Phi, psi and omega in degrees: 000307185297325181297317179291319178290326177294318174298314187286318181300309174307319179294314176296311177306309185287325175295321179292321182289324177294314173302302176296315180290324176293323177283330174286326175296309175306318174295323176294330176282353174112354182290145177285112179290164181287164178305331186270355180293147186292337179257136173271345186178187183297326184265007180280146184252159181291323175225123184280168178309311184296319180295309182300329184257004196297321191252008186298327183285336183281126178295331183279346190291303186290323171297325178297306180300317178292323174300312183297299185310314180302319179300317179298311181305306183295319177297322184287318174304314181304311183301317182295311179291332176286336178273327183272340179297139183276130182262331181264138179269129186278332191209145166231133175280129188250127177287113177274338178100345175261010178089357190259312186082170179208168185247134175252136170300137179296321178293338184281325173294313171315302182302323180289313177303311181308306187294326183280334177283320175296343180291335189292139174291134176103348173272116185277312182217141169238147177223124181245152184214120181274129175229183177091205178259156187290346180261341179216080182285158169230163178223151174236124185235133183245132177239129170257114194256143173292166181292339182264357179284148181267111187303317181292327180286330175293315181288318174298307179314315183291319186288311190271346183253280201292316175288329180287316177310305188294319180297302184295324179292324178279346177075030179277139180286322179210165181207086177297145181225148168244116181249132177239127179247133180225152175274141175281136182265127177251159169287144178284147177236144178281131166255122194245000000 
């Protein structure tokens, strides 16, 4: 969801900047702008002296401008941290029993979970995603079930087999999981 919102917002901001920048460049190069455009020609300024100093006498003007700009900066920083924050756990600390420990790649553990969950009869596809901290990972598992599959059996197998194997092999005390199951949609076929 965040990825979609991010792409849409970036696309809209980019399009707006491209249109405004291109139109200002076109007017600056000598092209005649339409009658409704804010610039009249090459020597026109963005804000005239009268427009720029119109609110200087008001006591609320500069605090409002500074607050609005601060809000824009905070929203931009929030957006940047949301984009740069890693959602996927890249490494898991494994307790080797000798006090040293080791690091296990998160994708390797995800792959094992996916393969073991996909072995169950009636599971067409499994997808695992590790989140959390390296010493306390959590997982999200999505299962796509065939129409004949029993969701209770699939969930029981996942929790007692696949997640237990992953937890024991990594030496973790717990491996909390959020499991989502969906049914596979097949196209209608004519039987003769």
